[in-house]
C-alpha positions in Angstrom: 0.0 0.0 0.0 1.5 3.3 -1.0 1.2 6.0 1.7 -1.0 9.0 1.2 0.7 12.2 -0.1 2.2 14.2 2.7 0.7 17.5 3.7 2.4 20.6 2.1 5.3 21.7 4.2 4.7 25.1 5.8 6.8 27.9 4.5 9.4 28.7 7.1 9.5 32.1 8.8 12.3 34.4 7.8 15.3 33.8 10.0 16.4 36.3 12.5 19.4 38.5 11.5 22.6 37.0 12.6 24.1 38.3 15.8 26.9 40.8 15.2 30.2 39.0 16.0 32.7 40.3 18.5 36.2 41.3 17.2 37.4 37.8 17.8 34.7 36.4 15.5 32.9 34.7 18.4 30.3 36.0 20.8 31.9 36.7 24.1 30.5 35.0 27.2 29.1 37.4 29.8 31.3 37.0 32.9 30.2 37.2 36.5 31.6 40.3 38.3 34.9 39.1 39.5 37.4 41.6 41.0 40.1 39.0 41.0 39.8 38.5 37.2 38.7 34.9 37.4 37.8 33.1 34.2 34.4 34.0 32.8 31.7 31.4 33.4 28.2 31.4 31.8 25.4 32.5 34.1 22.6 30.1 34.8 20.0 30.9 32.2 22.4 32.5 29.8 22.2 31.6 26.1 25.4 29.6 26.4 24.2 27.7 29.4 20.9 27.0 27.8 22.6 25.8 24.6 24.9 23.6 26.6 22.0 22.1 28.6 20.1 21.6 25.3 23.0 19.7 23.9 23.2 17.6 27.0 19.5 16.9 26.8 19.8 15.9 23.1 22.7 13.6 23.9 20.7 12.1 26.8 17.8 11.5 24.5 20.0 9.8 21.9 21.5 7.7 24.6 18.1 6.6 25.8 17.0 5.8 22.3 20.0 3.6 21.8 19.6 2.0 25.2 16.0 1.0 24.6 16.2 -2.6 23.3 14.3 -3.8 20.2 13.0 -6.7 22.4 12.4 -7.1 26.1 15.5 -7.2 28.3 15.0 -10.9 29.0 14.9 -11.7 25.3 11.5 -13.4 25.4 9.7 -14.0 22.1 6.5 -12.2 21.1 7.5 -8.9 22.6 7.9 -5.5 20.9 10.6 -5.7 18.2 12.0 -3.9 15.3 12.4 -5.6 11.8 16.1 -5.2 11.1 16.3 -6.5 7.6 17.0 -3.6 5.2 15.2 -5.6 2.4 11.9 -5.3 4.3 10.8 -1.7 3.8 7.1 -2.2 3.3 6.0 -4.9 5.7 2.3 -5.2 4.9 1.2 -8.3 6.7 2.1 -10.4 9.7 1.4 -14.0 10.7 2.6 -15.8 13.8 4.3 -19.1 13.0 2.6 -22.3 14.1 5.8 -24.4 14.1 8.5 -21.9 15.3 7.7 -20.0 18.6 8.4 -16.3 18.4 8.7 -16.3 14.6 6.6 -14.0 12.5 6.1 -14.2 8.7 5.9 -11.0 6.7 6.3 -9.7 3.2 6.8 -6.5 1.3 4.1 -4.5 -0.5 4.1 -4.2 -4.3 7.1 -4.5 -6.7 9.2 -6.7 -4.5 9.0 -10.2 -6.0 7.7 -13.6 -4.7 9.4 -13.4 -1.3 8.2 -14.2 2.3 10.4 -13.5 5.3 10.6 -15.2 8.7 11.6 -12.7 11.4 12.6 -13.7 14.9 10.8 -11.5 17.5 13.7 -12.0 20.0 16.2 -10.2 17.8 14.3 -8.6 14.9 16.5 -10.5 12.5 15.4 -12.4 9.4 16.0 -16.1 9.9 14.6 -17.4 6.6 13.6 -16.1 3.2 11.1 -18.2 1.2 11.0 -17.7 -2.6 7.7 -18.8 -4.1 8.0 -20.6 -7.4 5.2 -21.0 -9.9 3.1 -17.9 -9.1 4.2 -15.5 -11.8 5.1 -12.0 -10.8 3.2 -10.8 -7.7 1.4 -7.5 -8.2 0.4 -6.0 -4.9 0.9 -8.4 -1.9 -1.0 -7.1 1.1 -1.9 -9.9 3.5 -0.7 -13.2 5.0 -2.3 -15.8 7.2 -1.8 -19.4 8.3 -4.5 -22.0 8.0 -5.4 -25.0 10.3 -3.5 -27.3 7.9 -0.3 -25.3 8.6 -0.2 -23.8 5.2 0.8 -20.2 4.7 -1.6 -18.1 2.5 -0.3 -15.0 0.8 -2.8 -12.4 -0.5 -1.9 -10.6 -3.7 -5.1 -8.7 -3.3 -4.2 -5.0 -3.4 -5.7 -2.7 -6.0 -4.9 1.0 -5.2 -7.1 2.2 -8.1 -10.2 0.4 -6.7 -11.3 -1.7 -9.6 -8.5 -1.9 -12.0 -8.0 -5.7 -11.7 -10.8 -8.0 -12.7 -9.2 -10.7 -10.5 -6.6 -11.1 -7.8 -4.6 -14.0 -6.5 -3.9 -16.0 -3.4 -0.7 -18.1 -3.0 -0.4 -21.1 -0.7 2.5 -23.3 0.5 3.3 -25.4 3.6 5.1 -23.6 6.4 8.7 -24.8 6.3 9.7 -27.1 9.1 13.3 -25.8 9.0 14.1 -22.1 9.1 16.5 -21.5 6.2 16.5 -19.8 2.9 14.5 -22.0 0.5 12.4 -22.0 -2.7 9.0 -23.6 -2.6 6.4 -24.4 -5.2 3.3 -22.5 -4.3 -0.3 -23.1 -5.4 -1.9 -20.1 -7.0 -5.7 -19.4 -6.8 -7.6 -16.9 -9.0 -10.1 -14.8 -7.0 -13.0 -12.6 -7.9 -15.6 -10.7 -5.9 -19.2 -11.4 -6.5 -20.0 -7.6 -6.6 -17.1 -6.5 -8.7 -13.4 -5.5 -8.3 -12.2 -3.7 -5.3 -9.2 -2.8 -3.2 -8.3 -5.0 -0.2 -5.4 -5.4 2.2 -6.7 -8.0 4.7 -6.5 -11.8 4.2 -7.6 -14.0 7.0 -7.8 -17.8 7.2 -10.2 -19.2 9.8 -8.1 -21.4 12.2 -10.8 -24.1 12.5 -12.7 -24.2 9.2 -9.9 -23.2 6.9 -12.2 -20.9 5.0 -10.5 -17.8 3.6 -11.9 -14.3 4.2 -10.9 -10.9 2.7 -11.8 -7.5 4.0 -12.0 -4.8 1.4 -10.6 -1.3 2.0 -12.6 1.9 1.4 -12.6 5.2 3.3 -16.4 5.0 3.5 -16.3 1.4 4.9 -15.6 -1.9 3.3 -17.0 -5.4 3.3 -16.1 -8.7 4.7 -15.9 -11.3 1.9 -16.2 -15.1 2.4 -14.5 -17.5 0.0 -15.8 -20.9 -1.0 -15.5 -23.8 1.4 -12.4 -24.9 -0.5 -10.2 -23.0 -2.9 -9.7 -24.6 -6.2 -7.2 -24.2 -9.1 -8.2 -24.1 -12.7 -11.4 -22.1 -12.0 -12.3 -18.7 -10.5 -12.9 -18.6 -6.7 -15.7 -16.2 -6.0 -15.8 -14.3 -2.7 -19.2 -13.1 -1.5 -19.9 -10.2 0.8 -21.1 -11.3 4.2 -20.6 -8.3 6.5 -19.8 -4.6 6.7 -16.5 -3.4 8.2 -14.8 0.0 8.6 -11.7 1.1 6.8 -9.4 -1.8 7.2 -5.6 -2.3 6.5 -5.3 -5.8 8.0 -7.1 -8.4 10.1 -6.5 -11.6 11.9 -8.5 -14.4 13.6 -7.8 -15.4 17.2 -6.3 -18.9 17.5 -9.7 -20.3 18.7 -11.5 -18.7 15.8 -14.0 -16.9 18.0 -12.7 -13.4 17.4 -11.6 -11.4 14.4 -9.4 -8.4 14.9 -9.4 -5.6 12.3 -7.2 -2.6 12.2 -7.0 0.7 10.3 -4.5 3.5 10.3 -5.6 4.9 13.7 -7.7 2.3 15.5 -8.5 -1.4 15.9 -11.6 -3.4 16.8 -12.2 -7.0 17.9 -15.4 -8.6 16.6 -17.1 -11.7 17.9 -17.1 -14.3 15.1 -19.5 -17.2 15.0 -20.9 -19.3 12.1 -19.0 -17.2 9.6 -20.5 -13.9 10.7 -19.5 -10.8 12.6 -21.0 -10.2 16.0 -20.5 -7.4 18.6 -17.3 -5.5 18.7 -15.2 -3.3 20.9 -12.1 -1.1 20.5 -8.6 -2.2 21.2 -5.9 0.1 22.4 -4.0 0.1 19.1 -0.6 1.9 19.0 0.0 5.0 16.9 2.4 4.0 14.1 3.9 5.7 11.1 2.2 3.5 8.5 -0.2 1.2 10.3 -0.4 -1.8 8.0 -0.5 -5.2 9.8 -1.8 -7.1 12.7 -1.8 -10.7 14.0 -2.5 -12.6 17.2 0.3 -14.2 19.0 0.3 -18.0 18.7 -1.2 -18.4 22.2 -3.9 -15.7 21.6 -2.8 -13.6 24.6 -1.9 -10.5 22.6 -2.1 -8.7 19.2 1.0 -7.7 17.4 0.7 -4.5 15.4 3.1 -3.8 12.6 4.1 -0.9 10.4 5.7 -0.2 7.1 9.0 1.6 6.7 12.7 0.9 7.1 13.4 -0.8 10.5 9.6 -0.9 11.1 8.4 -1.7 14.5 6.0 -4.4 15.8 4.2 -3.6 19.0 2.6 -6.1 21.3 -0.8 -5.2 22.9 -2.3 -7.5 25.5 -5.9 -8.7 24.9 -6.9 -10.5 28.0 -9.4 -13.3 27.4 -8.4 -13.3 23.8 -10.0 -9.9 23.3 -13.5 -11.3 23.1 -16.2 -8.7 22.8 -18.3 -10.4 25.4 -16.0 -8.8 28.0 -14.6 -12.0 29.4 -11.1 -11.2 30.7 -11.4 -7.6 29.8 -10.9 -4.5 32.0 -13.6 -2.7 33.8 -14.1 -0.1 31.1 -14.4 -2.7 28.4 -11.1 -1.8 26.8 -8.2 -4.2 26.5 -5.1 -3.1 28.2 -2.1 -2.4 25.9 1.2 -3.3 27.6 4.2 -2.2 25.6 7.3 -4.3 26.5 10.6 -2.5 26.4 10.6 -0.7 23.0 10.4 3.1 23.0 11.7 3.5 19.5 10.2 6.3 17.4 7.2 5.2 15.4 6.4 2.3 17.7 5.0 4.0 20.8 1.9 2.6 22.5 -1.4 4.3 22.7 -2.8 6.2 25.7 -3.8 4.1 28.6 -1.1 1.5 28.2 0.9 0.2 31.1 4.6 -0.7 31.4 5.0 -4.4 32.3 8.3 -3.7 34.1 10.4 -5.7 31.6 11.6 -2.7 29.6 13.0 0.7 30.1 10.1 2.8 28.9 9.0 3.9 32.4 12.5 5.1 33.4 13.1 6.7 30.0 9.8 8.6 30.1 10.6 9.9 33.6 14.1 11.1 32.5 12.7 12.7 29.3 10.0 14.6 31.3 12.6 15.7 33.8 15.0 16.9 31.1 12.2 18.8 29.4 11.0 20.4 32.6 14.5 21.7 33.4 15.0 22.9 29.9 11.9 25.0 30.0 12.7 26.3 33.4 16.1 27.5 32.2 14.4 29.2 29.2 11.9 31.0 31.5 14.7 32.1 33.8 16.7 33.4 30.9 13.7 35.4 29.6 13.2 37.1 33.0 17.0 37.9 33.2 
């Protein structure tokens, strides 16, 4: 999915005239009155002192950013992590491995080739690259999911022009038992929508029935489309609209198949799912991300993992107690799931409001230090203004 055009950059204000230099070419520091002729020292609140303190603050912030780990300090899987592979610049889908704990399958958006990557959430490193053979040239890959048979399904279902393609494709291959670079022969299925072409970014395979679902994407709301009971080759697989959904960039079923999580750029909801139909829903505390594109449940269903596009894109864990079921079981008193970021404060990966630190990372301490630095900096500026 290509990001929306950025807003026009505001025209900068004219800069202030440069300060007149002293004869030495440098601005002289204003000394304290010192009859003994002691070396000049900057006053508290002077421009030089503020600049020095600002530099210290900036250095401290950089140090904190480097100190925050990409995974929890104990190296546990399924925590916040950063995708380190420079080849993965447009991660548009996530799927938790069924065979390899802590491993997440992802792929790039359009124009990348028939590749799927296995990323270790402990390190953010790519541990396997799968090249799909026999699927032609992928056009706009937007979703990935794993079925009850252990097969990986890849959705080449994007259509940014909303109706350009009269059919799209789904690719399928068994999840590799060994994590290494490999080439697999994938099965390709042709897909059409019963009510005409449309754009979509969400492919979900039900973990119990194996039926494939696609959620279309439209700013005025999309539809949930149900595929046939079994996908077939050699003929068109027609998907029929069975529900209404908001603007969706990705979705995922819970491991028990009773819930369906759908996310957009700025929010997420979990729907009850029974007999192939959507039920009641409630909001999830989704993180704010630079290009919010993907979501999947952890293999045990205890949390949702939210991903983003971009170089070194971040994946953020958000707890969904009770599997995030909309019936409220295991939820908090106000009906919202608690988001608990674990140890990653990297830019573009921050959690949403109301999230709590689980004590395994450095976000709490980092936030306190940043707030303290900011308060002192503003205090110095105010003092300088009064002086």
